[in-house]
C-alpha positions as CSV (number, residue, x, y, z in Angstrom):
1,M,45.7,39.5,-23.4
2,K,46.2,39.4,-19.7
3,T,43.3,41.7,-19.1
4,F,41.1,39.6,-21.3
5,L,41.9,36.5,-19.2
6,Y,41.2,38.4,-16.0
7,L,37.9,39.6,-17.4
8,C,36.9,36.0,-18.5
9,A,37.9,34.6,-15.1
10,A,35.9,37.4,-13.3
11,L,32.9,36.7,-15.5
12,G,33.2,33.0,-14.9
13,V,33.4,33.5,-11.2
14,M,30.3,35.8,-11.3
15,G,28.4,33.2,-13.4
16,L,29.3,30.4,-11.0
17,A,28.2,32.6,-8.0
18,F,24.9,33.4,-9.8
19,W,24.4,29.6,-10.4
20,A,25.3,28.8,-6.8
21,Y,22.8,31.3,-5.4
22,Q,20.1,30.0,-7.7
23,E,20.7,26.4,-6.6
24,N,20.7,27.6,-3.0
25,Y,17.3,29.2,-3.4
26,Q,15.9,26.2,-5.2
27,T,17.2,23.9,-2.5
28,Q,15.6,26.1,0.2
29,A,12.3,26.0,-1.6
30,A,12.4,22.2,-2.0
31,L,13.2,21.9,1.7
32,K,10.3,24.1,2.6
33,Q,8.0,22.1,0.3
34,S,9.3,18.8,1.8
35,A,8.6,20.1,5.4
36,K,5.1,21.1,4.3
37,V,4.4,17.7,2.8
38,K,5.7,15.9,5.9
39,R,3.6,18.1,8.2
40,E,0.5,17.4,6.1
41,I,1.3,13.6,6.2
42,G,1.5,13.8,10.0
43,E,-1.8,15.6,10.2
44,L,-3.5,13.1,7.9
45,R,-2.1,10.1,9.9
46,Q,-3.4,11.7,13.1
47,S,-6.9,12.2,11.5
48,L,-6.7,8.6,10.2
49,A,-6.0,7.3,13.7
50,I,-8.9,9.2,15.0
51,L,-11.2,7.9,12.3
52,N,-10.0,4.3,13.0
53,A,-10.8,4.8,16.7
54,E,-14.2,6.2,15.9
55,W,-14.9,3.3,13.5
56,A,-13.9,0.7,16.2
57,Y,-16.1,2.5,18.7
58,L,-19.1,2.6,16.4
59,N,-18.7,-1.1,15.4
60,R,-18.8,-2.5,18.9
61,P,-20.9,-5.8,18.8
62,E,-23.1,-4.7,21.8
63,R,-23.9,-1.4,20.2
64,L,-24.7,-3.0,16.9
65,A,-26.9,-5.6,18.6
66,E,-28.7,-2.8,20.4
67,L,-29.3,-0.9,17.1
68,A,-30.6,-4.1,15.5
69,E,-33.1,-4.5,18.3
70,I,-34.2,-0.9,18.2
71,N,-34.7,-1.0,14.4
72,F,-36.0,-4.6,14.2
73,D,-39.4,-3.4,12.8
74,R,-37.8,-1.5,9.9
75,L,-34.8,-3.8,9.2
76,G,-35.9,-7.3,10.3
77,L,-32.3,-8.2,11.3
78,L,-31.9,-11.5,13.2
79,P,-28.8,-12.9,14.9
80,L,-26.7,-15.4,12.8
81,E,-27.5,-19.0,13.4
82,P,-25.2,-22.0,12.6
83,E,-27.9,-23.4,10.3
84,Q,-27.5,-20.4,8.0
85,F,-24.0,-21.4,7.0
86,G,-23.4,-24.0,4.3
87,A,-20.9,-26.9,4.2
88,V,-17.7,-26.8,2.3
89,E,-18.9,-29.7,0.1
90,Q,-21.6,-27.4,-1.3
91,V,-19.2,-24.9,-2.7
92,A,-18.5,-25.4,-6.5
93,F,-14.8,-24.9,-6.8
94,P,-13.4,-24.5,-10.4
95,P,-11.8,-27.6,-11.8
96,P,-8.0,-27.6,-11.9
97,P,-6.4,-26.5,-15.2
98,V,-5.7,-29.3,-17.7
99,L,-2.1,-29.2,-19.0
100,P,-1.4,-30.2,-22.6
101,I,0.3,-33.5,-23.1
102,T,3.2,-31.8,-24.8
103,D,4.2,-29.8,-21.6
104,P,7.0,-31.3,-19.7
105,I,6.3,-32.4,-16.1
106,E,8.8,-31.6,-13.4
107,V,9.8,-34.6,-11.4
108,R,11.6,-34.2,-8.1
109,G,13.5,-36.8,-6.2
110,Q,15.9,-39.6,-7.2
111,L,15.0,-42.9,-8.7
112,D,16.3,-46.0,-6.9
113,G,18.1,-48.8,-8.7
114,E,14.8,-50.4,-10.0
115,G,13.6,-47.1,-11.6
116,Q,11.1,-46.4,-8.9
117,F,10.7,-43.5,-6.6
118,P,11.5,-44.4,-3.0
């Protein structure tokens, strides 16, 4: 009976050791994958910063004005004038929503002694 317990304990220790090694290898693989993803994110952020700088360089107002002058015959672009903008009164805003009569209305504040709001 004693040898059976020793055998079971040895098998248990070997099983736990096998499980621990598997977990170790999976953890190492996950760490490598994480480092790879972080490196890729860093590279993508760097390329995004470069693209943003190029975009800002290409969208300089003096450069765009020069391009508009060069290509005026083809595009017919003119500078913006204040008369081209409309007034706020000309904008058709949607009407405010109409609440049903049955909905309660929230009232804030305290009434004075005569039942009026101060």
